[in-house]
N, C-alpha and C positions, 0 to 999 in steps of 0.2 A: 669761484668768488670773483666778482668784478670790483673795480675800484669804487664804484658808487655805493657799495655796501661794506667797504673797508672799515674796520672798527678797532684796529690795534693801537690807535693813538698816533699823534703826529710825529713822534720820534721814530716809530717804526715806518711811518709813511715817508719821512725824509730819507731813510736808508733805502727803501724800496725805489724811490724816485731816482736816487743816485745810481743804483744798480741798473735800473731800466735805461737811463740815459747812456750809461757806459756801454751796455749791450747794444743799444741802437747805433752808437758810433762805431763800435767794432764790426758790426754786421752791415754797415752802410744802409741803415733803414731810416734815414732822415725824413723821407717822404711820409712816414707814419707818425712823426712827432706830434702833429696837431691832435691826433686821436689820443695819444698818451697824455699830453698836457690837459686835454679836456677831461679825461678820466681822473687825473690827479686834482684838477680844480674841484670836481664834484666831491672827491674824497676829503679834501681839506674843508670844503663847505660842510660836509657831514660831521666833521670833527670840530666845527665852530672856529676854525682857524681862518677867519675872513681875509686876513692880509695875504696869506698864501693862496687862498681860493681866488682872490682877485688877480694876483700875480700870474698864476698859471692859466686863468681864464683869458687874460690878455695875450699871453704867449700862444695859447691855442688858436685864438683868432688870427694872430699875426702869421703863425706857421701855416694855418689852413689857407690863408690868402697867398702866401709865398709858394706853397706847393700845390695849389689848386685842388685842395681836398674836395671830396664829394659833399653833396648838400647835407648829408647826415650830420657832419661836424657843425655846420652852420645852424641847423635846427637844434641840435643838442646845446650849442652855446647860447642860442636865444632863450631856451628854457633855463639854462644856468644863470644867465644875467637876471632873469625875472626872479628866480629863487633867491639869488644874492640880494637883489633889491628889496625883496620882502623881508629879509633878515637884517638889513642895515642900509644906511644912506650911503650911496656911492655914486661916483661918476666914472664913466669909462674914459 
């Protein structure tokens, strides 16, 4: 199951996010953080938690830029911002 199809509610998602970030720090996997933030942004969007969707979407873009992530993250985030825009009025 990917984060884009996560359906356990945002409380479970918050706990999963905390565990994931802890694991990434312990394993020195910071270079992958943009991918995870992008996945969590989509999961929060799917749960209609627009505030956290936007928060993690912005973090995904910032980390992708910082760590020079592959184009896949940028393309996924472009699709994410369009989906979020379709659901609510926002500004990046």
